[in-house]
DSSP file (Angstrom, degrees, kcal/mol; ACC not computed):
  #  RESIDUE AA STRUCTURE BP1 BP2  ACC     N-H-->O    O-->H-N    N-H-->O    O-->H-N    TCO  KAPPA ALPHA  PHI   PSI    X-CA   Y-CA   Z-CA
    1    1 A M              0   0    0      0, 0.0     2,-0.1     0, 0.0     0, 0.0   0.000 360.0 360.0 360.0 130.2  184.0   71.9 -111.2
    2    2 A S        -     0   0    0      1,-0.1     3,-0.1     0, 0.0     2,-0.0  -0.410 360.0 -97.7 -79.4 160.9  187.7   70.9 -111.6
    3    3 A D        -     0   0    0      1,-0.1     2,-0.1    -2,-0.1    -1,-0.1  -0.284  45.9 -95.9 -67.8 157.5  189.3   69.6 -114.8
    4    4 A K    >>  -     0   0    0      1,-0.1     4,-1.9     4,-0.0     3,-0.6  -0.478  35.2-113.1 -69.4 142.7  189.8   65.8 -115.2
    5    5 A A  H 3> S+     0   0    0      1,-0.2     4,-2.0     2,-0.2     5,-0.1   0.809 115.7  56.3 -53.2 -32.7  193.2   64.5 -114.2
    6    6 A W  H 3> S+     0   0    0      1,-0.2     4,-2.3     2,-0.2    -1,-0.2   0.907 107.2  49.0 -70.3 -39.1  194.1   63.6 -117.7
    7    7 A K  H <> S+     0   0    0     -3,-0.6     4,-2.3     2,-0.2    -1,-0.2   0.872 109.0  52.1 -64.3 -37.1  193.4   67.1 -118.9
    8    8 A V  H  X S+     0   0    0     -4,-1.9     4,-2.1     2,-0.2    -1,-0.2   0.902 110.3  50.9 -51.5 -47.7  195.6   68.5 -116.1
    9    9 A W  H  X S+     0   0    0     -4,-2.0     4,-2.6    -5,-0.2    -2,-0.2   0.915 108.0  50.5 -58.0 -48.8  198.3   66.1 -117.3
   10   10 A E  H  X S+     0   0    0     -4,-2.3     4,-2.6     1,-0.2    -2,-0.2   0.905 111.0  49.4 -54.6 -51.0  198.0   67.2 -120.9
   11   11 A R  H  X S+     0   0    0     -4,-2.3     4,-2.5     2,-0.2    -1,-0.2   0.834 109.4  52.2 -58.4 -36.5  198.3   70.9 -119.8
   12   12 A Q  H  X S+     0   0    0     -4,-2.1     4,-2.9     2,-0.2     5,-0.2   0.956 109.5  47.0 -65.8 -50.9  201.3   70.1 -117.7
   13   13 A V  H  X S+     0   0    0     -4,-2.6     4,-1.3     2,-0.2     6,-0.2   0.932 115.1  49.4 -53.3 -48.8  203.1   68.4 -120.6
   14   14 A A  H  <>S+     0   0    0     -4,-2.6     5,-3.5     1,-0.2     3,-0.4   0.936 113.3  44.0 -56.5 -49.8  202.2   71.3 -122.8
   15   15 A K  H ><5S+     0   0    0     -4,-2.5     3,-1.6     1,-0.2    -1,-0.2   0.885 109.7  55.3 -61.5 -46.2  203.3   73.9 -120.4
   16   16 A D  H 3<5S+     0   0    0     -4,-2.9    -1,-0.2     1,-0.3    -2,-0.2   0.702 112.7  43.8 -69.0 -19.1  206.6   72.1 -119.5
   17   17 A H  T 3<5S-     0   0    0     -4,-1.3    -1,-0.3    -3,-0.4    -2,-0.2   0.190 121.7-102.5-109.5  21.5  207.6   72.0 -123.2
   18   18 A G  T < 5S+     0   0    0     -3,-1.6    -3,-0.2     1,-0.2     2,-0.2   0.728  86.9  92.7  72.6  26.0  206.6   75.6 -124.1
   19   19 A G      < -     0   0    0     -5,-3.5     2,-0.3    -6,-0.2    -1,-0.2  -0.499  67.6 -99.3-129.0-161.7  203.3   74.9 -125.8
   20   20 A V  E     -A   33   0A   0     13,-1.2    13,-2.6    -2,-0.2     2,-0.2  -0.938  31.5-105.2-128.3 151.6  199.5   74.5 -125.3
   21   21 A R  E     -A   32   0A   0     -2,-0.3    11,-0.3    11,-0.2    10,-0.1  -0.503  24.9-147.5 -68.7 137.4  197.1   71.8 -124.9
   22   22 A T        -     0   0    0      9,-1.7    10,-0.2    -2,-0.2    -1,-0.1   0.745  28.9-167.6 -80.6 -21.1  195.2   71.3 -128.2
   23   23 A G        -     0   0    0      8,-0.6     2,-1.9     1,-0.2    -1,-0.1  -0.142  52.5 -18.8  63.1-163.9  191.9   70.2 -126.5
   24   24 A P  S    S+     0   0    0      0, 0.0    -1,-0.2     0, 0.0     3,-0.1  -0.491  78.9 137.6 -81.4  77.2  189.1   68.6 -128.4
   25   25 A R  S    S-     0   0    0     -2,-1.9     2,-0.2     1,-0.4    -2,-0.1   0.240  71.7 -78.6-101.1  13.8  189.9   69.6 -131.9
   26   26 A G    >   -     0   0    0     -3,-0.1     3,-0.7     3,-0.1    -1,-0.4  -0.435  62.7 -47.5 115.3 165.0  189.1   66.4 -133.4
   27   27 A F  T 3  S+     0   0    0      1,-0.2     0, 0.0    -2,-0.2     0, 0.0  -0.469 108.8  36.5 -71.9 144.7  190.7   62.9 -133.9
   28   28 A G  T 3  S+     0   0    0      1,-0.3    -1,-0.2    -2,-0.2    35,-0.2   0.573  83.4 115.8  94.9  14.8  194.2   62.5 -135.0
   29   29 A L    <   -     0   0    0     -3,-0.7    -1,-0.3     1,-0.0    31,-0.1  -0.869  67.0-108.6-108.9 148.0  196.0   65.4 -133.4
   30   30 A P        -     0   0    0      0, 0.0    10,-0.2     0, 0.0    -8,-0.1  -0.280  33.5-113.6 -64.8 162.5  198.7   65.3 -130.8
   31   31 A D  S    S+     0   0    0      8,-2.5    -9,-1.7   -10,-0.1    -8,-0.6   0.594  93.6  24.7 -71.9  -8.2  197.7   66.5 -127.3
   32   32 A A  E    S-A   21   0A   0      7,-0.5     2,-0.7   -11,-0.3   -11,-0.2  -0.978  70.9-128.0-155.6 147.5  199.8   69.6 -127.3
   33   33 A V  E     +A   20   0A   0    -13,-2.6   -13,-1.2    -2,-0.3     5,-0.1  -0.916  50.7 148.1-100.7 108.3  201.2   71.9 -129.8
   34   34 A V        -     0   0    0     -2,-0.7   -16,-0.1     3,-0.6     2,-0.1  -0.881  51.9 -82.0-134.0 167.0  204.9   72.1 -128.9
   35   35 A P  S    S-     0   0    0      0, 0.0     2,-2.3     0, 0.0   -16,-0.0  -0.445 101.0 -11.0 -63.3 141.4  208.2   72.6 -130.7
   36   36 A V  S    S+     0   0    0     -2,-0.1    31,-1.9    29,-0.1     2,-0.3  -0.174 119.5  67.0  73.3 -45.4  209.8   69.5 -132.4
   37   37 A I  E     -b   67   0B   0     -2,-2.3    -3,-0.6    29,-0.2    29,-0.0  -0.742  65.7-140.9-114.9 152.8  207.7   66.8 -130.8
   38   38 A A  E     -b   68   0B   0     29,-2.8    31,-1.3    -2,-0.3    23,-0.2  -0.850  30.6-148.6-109.5  94.0  204.1   65.6 -131.0
   39   39 A P  E     -b   69   0B   0      0, 0.0    -8,-2.5     0, 0.0     2,-0.5  -0.282  12.9-167.3 -72.1 139.5  203.1   64.6 -127.4
   40   40 A E  E     -b   70   0B   0     29,-2.1    31,-2.4   -10,-0.2     2,-0.4  -0.970  15.1-158.1-122.4 110.0  200.6   61.9 -126.7
   41   41 A C  E     -b   71   0B   0     -2,-0.5     2,-0.4    29,-0.2    31,-0.2  -0.782  13.9-179.7 -99.3 127.8  199.6   62.0 -123.2
   42   42 A K  E     -b   72   0B   0     29,-2.7    31,-1.9    -2,-0.4     2,-0.4  -0.998   7.9-167.7-129.4 133.8  198.0   59.0 -121.1
   43   43 A Y  E     +b   73   0B   0     -2,-0.4     2,-0.3    29,-0.2    31,-0.2  -0.981  22.7 171.1-114.8 122.1  197.0   59.2 -117.5
   44   44 A M  E     -b   74   0B   0     29,-2.9    31,-2.9    -2,-0.4     3,-0.2  -0.922  45.4-123.5-141.3 159.6  196.2   55.8 -116.0
   45   45 A R  S    S+     0   0    0     -2,-0.3     2,-0.4     1,-0.2    -1,-0.1   0.893 106.2  26.5 -67.6 -39.4  195.5   54.1 -112.7
   46   46 A K  S    S-     0   0    0     28,-0.1    -1,-0.2    27,-0.1     2,-0.1  -0.991  95.3-111.2-126.9 130.1  198.4   51.8 -113.1
   47   47 A L        +     0   0    0     -2,-0.4     2,-0.3    -3,-0.2    27,-0.1  -0.284  52.1 157.7 -63.4 128.1  201.3   52.7 -115.2
   48   48 A A        -     0   0    0     -2,-0.1     2,-0.6     2,-0.0    -2,-0.0  -0.990  37.7-136.0-151.9 135.0  201.4   50.4 -118.4
   49   49 A L        -     0   0    0     -2,-0.3     2,-0.4    23,-0.0     3,-0.0  -0.870  27.1-170.5 -99.3 126.9  203.0   50.7 -121.8
   50   50 A R    >>  -     0   0    0     -2,-0.6     4,-1.4     1,-0.1     3,-0.9  -0.943  27.5-137.2-118.0 141.9  200.5   49.7 -124.5
   51   51 A A  H 3> S+     0   0    0     -2,-0.4     4,-2.3     1,-0.3     5,-0.1   0.806 103.4  58.5 -59.3 -34.0  201.4   49.3 -128.1
   52   52 A D  H 3> S+     0   0    0      1,-0.2     4,-2.5     2,-0.2    -1,-0.3   0.768 102.3  54.6 -68.0 -25.0  198.2   51.1 -129.3
   53   53 A H  H <> S+     0   0    0     -3,-0.9     4,-2.6     2,-0.2    -1,-0.2   0.951 110.5  43.5 -77.9 -43.6  199.2   54.2 -127.4
   54   54 A M  H  X S+     0   0    0     -4,-1.4     4,-2.3     2,-0.2    -2,-0.2   0.907 113.3  54.5 -62.0 -40.4  202.6   54.4 -129.1
   55   55 A D  H  X S+     0   0    0     -4,-2.3     4,-2.6     1,-0.2     5,-0.2   0.957 108.4  48.9 -57.4 -53.1  200.8   53.6 -132.5
   56   56 A Q  H  X S+     0   0    0     -4,-2.5     4,-3.0     1,-0.2     5,-0.3   0.920 109.6  51.5 -56.1 -45.1  198.5   56.5 -131.8
   57   57 A A  H  X S+     0   0    0     -4,-2.6     4,-2.2     1,-0.2    -1,-0.2   0.898 110.7  48.8 -60.6 -39.5  201.5   58.9 -131.1
   58   58 A R  H  X S+     0   0    0     -4,-2.3     4,-2.1     2,-0.2    -2,-0.2   0.911 111.9  47.0 -66.7 -45.8  203.2   57.9 -134.3
   59   59 A E  H  X S+     0   0    0     -4,-2.6     4,-1.7     2,-0.2    -2,-0.2   0.922 114.7  47.0 -60.3 -46.2  200.0   58.4 -136.4
   60   60 A N  H  X S+     0   0    0     -4,-3.0     4,-0.6    -5,-0.2    -2,-0.2   0.917 112.2  51.8 -62.4 -41.7  199.3   61.8 -134.8
   61   61 A A  H >X>S+     0   0    0     -4,-2.2     5,-2.2    -5,-0.3     3,-1.1   0.893 104.5  55.7 -56.2 -44.0  202.9   62.8 -135.3
   62   62 A T  H ><5S+     0   0    0     -4,-2.1     3,-0.8     1,-0.3    -1,-0.2   0.883 101.3  57.5 -53.6 -44.7  202.9   62.0 -138.8
   63   63 A R  H 3<5S+     0   0    0     -4,-1.7    -1,-0.3     1,-0.2    -2,-0.2   0.683 114.8  36.5 -64.2 -17.1  200.0   64.2 -139.5
   64   64 A V  H <<5S-     0   0    0     -3,-1.1    -1,-0.2    -4,-0.6    -2,-0.2   0.318 108.9-115.9-112.3  -2.0  201.8   67.2 -138.1
   65   65 A G  T <<5S+     0   0    0     -4,-0.9     2,-0.2    -3,-0.8    -3,-0.2   0.784  76.2 113.8  69.8  29.0  205.3   66.4 -139.3
   66   66 A K  S   <S-     0   0    0     -5,-2.2   -29,-0.2    -6,-0.1    -1,-0.2  -0.719  70.9 -86.4-122.9 177.3  206.8   66.1 -135.9
   67   67 A E  E     -b   37   0B   0    -31,-1.9   -29,-2.8    -2,-0.2     2,-0.3  -0.703  39.6-119.7 -90.1 136.8  208.3   63.3 -133.8
   68   68 A P  E     +b   38   0B   0      0, 0.0    18,-0.5     0, 0.0     2,-0.4  -0.458  34.8 168.4 -76.6 129.7  206.1   61.0 -131.6
   69   69 A V  E     -bC  39  85B   0    -31,-1.3   -29,-2.1    -2,-0.3     2,-0.5  -0.966  21.2-148.2-139.1 127.9  206.7   61.0 -127.9
   70   70 A L  E     -bC  40  84B   0     14,-2.6    14,-3.4    -2,-0.4     2,-0.5  -0.835   6.5-160.9-103.4 135.8  204.4   59.4 -125.5
   71   71 A F  E     -bC  41  83B   0    -31,-2.4   -29,-2.7    -2,-0.5     2,-0.4  -0.952   9.2-170.8-117.3 113.1  204.0   60.8 -122.0
   72   72 A L  E     -bC  42  82B   0     10,-3.1    10,-2.5    -2,-0.5     2,-0.4  -0.846   3.2-173.3-113.0 141.0  202.5   58.4 -119.3
   73   73 A K  E     -bC  43  81B   0    -31,-1.9   -29,-2.9    -2,-0.4     2,-0.3  -0.994  18.0-137.3-131.5 131.3  201.4   59.5 -115.8
   74   74 A E  E     -b   44   0B   0      6,-2.6   -29,-0.2    -2,-0.4     5,-0.2  -0.719  33.6-107.1 -79.4 135.9  200.3   57.2 -113.0
   75   75 A A  S    S+     0   0    0    -31,-2.9     5,-0.2    -2,-0.3   -28,-0.1  -0.114  75.6  50.3 -60.8 162.9  197.3   58.3 -111.0
   76   76 A G  S >  S-     0   0    0      3,-0.1     3,-2.5     2,-0.1     2,-0.2   0.132  98.7 -51.3  94.7 156.1  197.5   59.7 -107.6
   77   77 A H  T 3  S+     0   0    0      1,-0.3    -2,-0.0     2,-0.0     0, 0.0  -0.444 130.1  14.6 -62.3 125.5  199.6   62.2 -105.8
   78   78 A G  T 3  S+     0   0    0     -2,-0.2    -1,-0.3     1,-0.2     3,-0.1   0.570  89.9 169.2  87.5   2.9  203.2   61.5 -106.6
   79   79 A G    <   -     0   0    0     -3,-2.5    -1,-0.2    -5,-0.2    -3,-0.1  -0.144  41.6 -95.7 -56.9 148.3  202.3   59.2 -109.4
   80   80 A R        -     0   0    0     -5,-0.2    -6,-2.6    -7,-0.1     2,-0.4  -0.303  34.0-153.9 -65.5 146.3  205.1   58.1 -111.6
   81   81 A K  E     +C   73   0B   0     -8,-0.2     2,-0.3    -3,-0.1    -8,-0.2  -0.977  16.7 178.0-123.2 133.2  205.8   60.0 -114.9
   82   82 A V  E     -C   72   0B   0    -10,-2.5   -10,-3.1    -2,-0.4     2,-0.4  -0.976  19.2-151.2-140.4 148.6  207.5   58.3 -117.8
   83   83 A V  E     -C   71   0B   0     -2,-0.3     2,-0.4   -12,-0.2   -12,-0.2  -0.975  12.4-169.0-122.0 136.5  208.4   59.3 -121.3
   84   84 A V  E     +C   70   0B   0    -14,-3.4   -14,-2.6    -2,-0.4     2,-0.3  -0.983  13.5 163.0-126.0 131.8  208.6   56.7 -124.1
   85   85 A L  E     -C   69   0B   0     -2,-0.4   -16,-0.1   -16,-0.2    -2,-0.0  -0.963  45.9 -84.5-144.2 158.7  210.1   57.4 -127.5
   86   86 A D     >  -     0   0    0    -18,-0.5     4,-2.2    -2,-0.3     5,-0.1  -0.216  37.4-121.3 -59.1 152.1  211.3   55.4 -130.4
   87   87 A Y  H  > S+     0   0    0      1,-0.2     4,-3.1     2,-0.2     5,-0.2   0.925 112.3  57.0 -72.3 -38.7  215.0   54.1 -130.0
   88   88 A E  H  > S+     0   0    0      1,-0.2     4,-1.4     2,-0.2    -1,-0.2   0.901 108.0  46.7 -51.3 -42.2  215.9   55.9 -133.3
   89   89 A L  H >> S+     0   0    0      2,-0.2     4,-2.5     1,-0.2     3,-0.8   0.946 108.7  54.5 -67.0 -48.3  214.7   59.1 -132.0
   90   90 A W  H 3X S+     0   0    0     -4,-2.2     4,-3.1     1,-0.3    -2,-0.2   0.952 107.2  52.9 -48.3 -53.9  216.6   58.5 -128.7
   91   91 A L  H 3< S+     0   0    0     -4,-3.1    -1,-0.3     1,-0.2    -2,-0.2   0.838 106.9  49.9 -53.0 -33.4  219.7   58.1 -130.8
   92   92 A R  H << S+     0   0    0     -4,-1.4     4,-0.4    -3,-0.8    -1,-0.2   0.824 115.8  43.8 -74.8 -33.1  219.1   61.4 -132.6
   93   93 A F  H >X S+     0   0    0     -4,-2.5     4,-1.3    -3,-0.2     3,-1.3   0.905  94.8  84.5 -76.1 -34.9  218.7   63.2 -129.1
   94   94 A W  H 3X S+     0   0    0     -4,-3.1     4,-2.6     1,-0.3     5,-0.2   0.733  86.0  47.2 -50.7 -45.9  221.5   61.4 -127.5
   95   95 A P  H 3> S+     0   0    0      0, 0.0     4,-2.3     0, 0.0    -1,-0.3   0.893 112.4  52.6 -63.0 -30.9  224.4   63.6 -128.7
   96   96 A H  H <> S+     0   0    0     -3,-1.3     4,-1.8    -4,-0.4    -2,-0.2   0.879 110.1  47.7 -60.3 -39.4  222.4   66.7 -127.6
   97   97 A I  H  X S+     0   0    0     -4,-1.3     4,-2.1     2,-0.2     5,-0.2   0.943 110.2  53.2 -74.6 -44.4  221.9   65.1 -124.0
   98   98 A K  H  X>S+     0   0    0     -4,-2.6     5,-2.2     1,-0.3     4,-0.8   0.957 112.0  44.2 -54.4 -51.4  225.6   64.3 -123.8
   99   99 A E  H  <5S+     0   0    0     -4,-2.3     3,-0.4     1,-0.2    -1,-0.3   0.821 109.3  55.8 -71.0 -28.4  226.6   67.8 -124.6
  100  100 A A  H  <5S+     0   0    0     -4,-1.8    -1,-0.2     1,-0.2    -2,-0.2   0.877 116.6  37.3 -65.7 -37.5  224.0   69.3 -122.2
  101  101 A F  H  <5S-     0   0    0     -4,-2.1    -2,-0.2    -3,-0.3    -1,-0.2   0.412 114.1-121.8 -96.2   2.7  225.5   67.2 -119.4
  102  102 A S  T  <5 +     0   0    0     -4,-0.8    -3,-0.2    -3,-0.4    -4,-0.1   0.951  63.3 143.5  58.0  51.7  229.1   67.8 -120.8
  103  103 A L      < -     0   0    0     -5,-2.2    -4,-0.1     1,-0.2    -5,-0.1   0.593  37.5-159.6 -95.0 -11.5  229.8   64.1 -121.2
  104  104 A G              0   0    0     -6,-0.3    -1,-0.2     1,-0.2    -3,-0.1  -0.303 360.0 360.0  73.3-151.1  231.8   64.3 -124.3
  105  105 A S              0   0    0     -7,-0.0    -1,-0.2    -6,-0.0    -7,-0.0   0.482 360.0 360.0 -78.8 360.0  232.3   61.3 -126.5
């Protein structure tokens, strides 16, 4: 029997960020153990941003002392993938993104 699509999504996010999926270790943990961030992964029929998903990401991240990042994937082959993070975190990442793309000031 193959894995559920949401488990596959969690594994992909973990692998893409150099970590591992946490699996069913109990309530209140991020979906993967990776450096710097605490991923919360959501797989859904129709892509939608829900406040409770980001709230869950924040709560779980706080428990492990990392930054909350929400990874959304729309069902189906070629479903859209979206990353959501707090604006303040984006501002902290922005200088590094500019540097990575050699954009300067």
